[in-house]
C-alpha positions, 0 to 999 in steps of 0.5 A, spaced: 689 282 275 690 277 280 696 273 281 696 266 280 698 262 286 706 260 286 708 253 285 713 250 290 716 243 292 713 239 298 717 235 303 717 227 302 719 221 305 720 216 299 727 214 296 730 217 302 738 217 302 742 218 307 750 219 307 752 218 313 757 214 317 754 207 319 754 207 327 758 201 330 758 197 337 752 193 339 747 198 341 749 202 335 747 196 331 740 195 334 739 203 333 741 202 326 736 196 325 731 200 328 732 206 324 732 201 317 725 199 320 723 206 321 725 207 314 722 202 310 715 203 314 715 211 313 716 209 305 710 204 306 706 209 309 705 206 316 708 213 319 706 212 326 710 205 327 716 208 323 716 214 328 715 209 334 721 205 331 725 211 330 724 214 337 727 207 340 733 208 336 734 215 339 733 212 345 738 207 344 743 212 341 741 220 342 746 222 338 743 219 331 743 225 327 739 220 321 734 218 326 732 225 328 732 227 321 727 222 318 723 222 325 722 230 323 720 228 316 715 223 318 712 227 324 711 233 318 709 228 312 705 223 315 703 225 322 702 232 321 706 235 327 710 240 324 712 243 331 715 236 333 718 236 326 722 242 327 724 240 334 727 233 330 730 237 324 734 242 328 737 236 333 739 233 326 743 239 324 746 240 331 749 233 331 751 233 323 752 241 322 753 239 314 747 235 313 744 239 307 738 235 307 736 236 314 737 243 313 732 243 306 727 239 310 727 244 316 726 250 311 720 246 308 717 246 314 718 253 316 715 255 310 709 251 312 709 254 318 709 261 315 716 262 318 719 265 312 725 268 315 727 262 318 725 258 312 730 263 308 736 261 313 735 254 313 735 253 305 741 259 305 745 254 309 743 247 305 745 251 299 752 253 302 753 246 304 751 243 297 751 249 292 748 244 287 742 242 291 737 245 286 730 244 290 733 248 295 735 253 290 728 253 288 725 253 295 729 259 297 727 263 290 720 261 293 721 264 300 725 270 297 718 271 293 713 270 299 718 275 303 717 280 297 724 280 296 723 280 288 730 282 286 733 276 290 727 272 288 728 273 280 736 272 281 734 266 285 729 263 279 734 265 274 739 260 277 735 255 277 733 256 270 741 256 268 742 250 271 735 246 269 732 250 263 726 245 263 724 247 271 717 249 269 715 251 277 721 256 277 719 259 270 712 260 271 714 263 278 719 268 275 714 270 269 709 272 275 715 276 278 717 280 271 709 281 271 709 284 277 715 288 276 712 291 270 716 287 265 711 284 261 715 282 255 720 278 259 714 275 263 711 273 256 717 270 253 718 266 260 710 263 258 712 262 251 718 258 253 714 254 258 707 253 254 712 250 248 715 246 254 708 243 256 703 245 252 698 242 257 699 248 262 693 251 263 695 256 268 701 258 264 696 259 257 691 263 262 697 268 265 700 269 257 692 271 255 692 276 261 698 279 259 696 279 251 690 282 253 693 288 257 698 289 251 691 289 247 693 284 242 686 281 242 688 275 237 694 273 241 689 273 248 683 270 245 688 264 242 691 263 249 685 263 253 682 258 248 688 254 249 687 254 257 680 252 256 681 247 252 685 244 257 681 246 263 674 248 261 672 250 268 676 256 268 671 262 270 675 268 269 678 265 262 670 265 260 669 271 262 675 275 259 673 271 252 666 274 253 668 281 253 673 279 247 668 276 243 664 282 244 669 287 242 670 282 236 663 283 234 662 276 235 656 276 240 653 269 239 660 266 242 660 272 247 653 269 250 656 262 250 662 264 254 658 269 259 653 263 260 659 259 262 661 263 267 654 263 270 654 256 270 660 256 274 658 261 279 650 263 278 650 269 282 656 273 278 651 279 277 656 282 272 656 276 267 648 276 268 648 283 266 652 283 260 648 277 258 642 282 258 645 287 253 648 281 248 641 278 248 637 284 247 642 286 242 640 279 238 633 280 239 632 274 244 628 279 249 625 274 254 632 271 255 635 278 256 630 280 261 631 274 265 638 275 265 637 282 268 633 280 273 638 275 275 643 280 275 639 284 280 637 279 284 644 277 285 646 284 286 641 289 289 646 294 289 648 293 282 647 301 279 648 299 272 643 293 272 638 298 274 640 303 268 640 297 263 634 294 265 631 301 264 633 302 257 631 295 256 624 296 258 624 303 254 627 301 248 625 294 247 619 293 251 616 300 250 614 299 257 615 307 260 612 305 267 617 299 268 622 303 265 621 309 270 621 304 275 628 302 274 631 309 273 628 311 279 632 305 283 638 307 279 638 314 281 637 313 288 643 308 288 647 314 285 646 314 278 648 320 274 646 319 267 643 326 265 638 323 260 635 319 265 635 325 270 632 330 265 626 324 263 625 323 271 624 330 272 619 331 266 615 326 268 615 329 276 619 323 279 
């Protein structure tokens, strides 16, 4: 089972608040005015103009920590210049060592740059300064997660949820970690809580379905997959899983429907085409079954099981021995090991 993508907070400039001592003196007043202008422009999405105003403010007052901070945020979010963002955010915390928000934003930029050790250091510093900083706690958990430090990540996500039980990002990521640690029960409990808080979370339903399927609770898995598809109808993996589950529940028509959806979403999905061939043949829809088998082998000419199944189809459904033998020979050439087929080919001298 592939692990779902982690969810993470993002840096932003809207609603920026700064708890720094206002500047004094005439020059400082001018720098403050430029800063206020830059803050307004950044909130309006005028990032280039904001950057120019903030640079002017810093030129007038080089130790203006808030201006360095906002210029760092603007450089990252608006101008897509992460290196420049790091430079200014580092300057902000150098000038104002207790600037928790600047450490937090620096951590987010480092995350973007995949510099996870530096991100961890910055986020931990933000938490030291402001222990109640929920977003910093969440992003620190994410960083631990990305570093493979699962124990620390689990503890950090648990801390987030202790303070805010409705933090769905933390709950989803915690569930994926429990699953990776082999604790399916704990993962399931987190996902059940998550889907009760947000019934429209398709990814949570999908992961819950996978865990139920792994636990061989087919009924619960089917229900969860169906809920995921009600929310997000184009989840290919959910359709594929439901195809198998419906087949196991002796509901071949529904299985066909889901495998057809897989093929609609990915016409080159050879395994789905192969399963369609088997199901359609058993439903005596022979023309459609043959087309599905041929489509599977066209998508993947080395699909060993495809040649075997097509051979069986020609032998028993079409009663065409020559075509069956042709497919069986390809099956054996690709490494197929079925004893009956080997004996059949040996009997006819192939």
